[in-house]
N, C-alpha and C positions, 0 to 999 in steps of 0.2 A: 825601612829607610827609603827615602825618596832618592831617585837617581835623576840627574839632569845632565844634558849635554850642551856645552857652549861651543858653537861653531864660529870661527872667525878666519880672517885671511891675513892677519899680522899687521894690518895698517894701523896708524896711530889711533883712529876712531875705535877700532876693535880692541886694542890693547888698553886704552883708557876705560872703555866699557867693562872689560874684564876685571880690571883692578877695582872699579867701583861696585859693580853689580855683585860679583862673587863674594865680596865681603859683607853684603847685606843678607845673603841667604842664611838660613838656620844652620847651625853647626852639624846637624844630623843629615844634611843633604849632601850626598856624594856627587861631585861634579867631575865630569870628564871634559877636558878642554881639547877640542879638535881644531887644529890649525890646518885649514884646507889647502893652504899654499904648500905645506910640507907633506900633506896626505891627500893629494888630488884624487886618489882612488875612492875617497869617502864622500865626494861631491854628490854622487848618486844617492847615497844613504841620507845625506842632508835634504836633498830634494824630496825623497820618499817620506821624510818626516814632516814635510811642509815648509821647509826653509826656502824663502824666496830671495833673501838678501842676508848679508852678514854685516855686523854681528847679530847672532840670534841665539836665544836660549830655549831649549826644548825640555819641558818637564811634563811627565805623564801625558804625552801626546799633544800638549798645547805648546804652540810656538809663540815666543815673544820676540818680535823683531825690534832691535834696539838701535835707533838711529839708522842711517844708511851709509854703510861703508862701501859695499860692492854688491852688485846683483849676482845671484848664484850662477847665472848664465855666463858671467865674465870670468868665472873660475874654471870653466870647462876647457 
């Protein structure tokens, strides 16, 4: 089973991307949604995974930056 992490900050861009993108993934992909506004302690984790802005989807070490909602630096 593939595991993915969707990082976002709760802005309208992030929420819209979440609703659209996550419905396109295969049903066997397990997705963890990480709201960095509610879990600021995980910003360093997102950075370590290669996330430079949110919303972003990380799958198997590959980062897909979806639009530009906020720079990861703005969430620190």
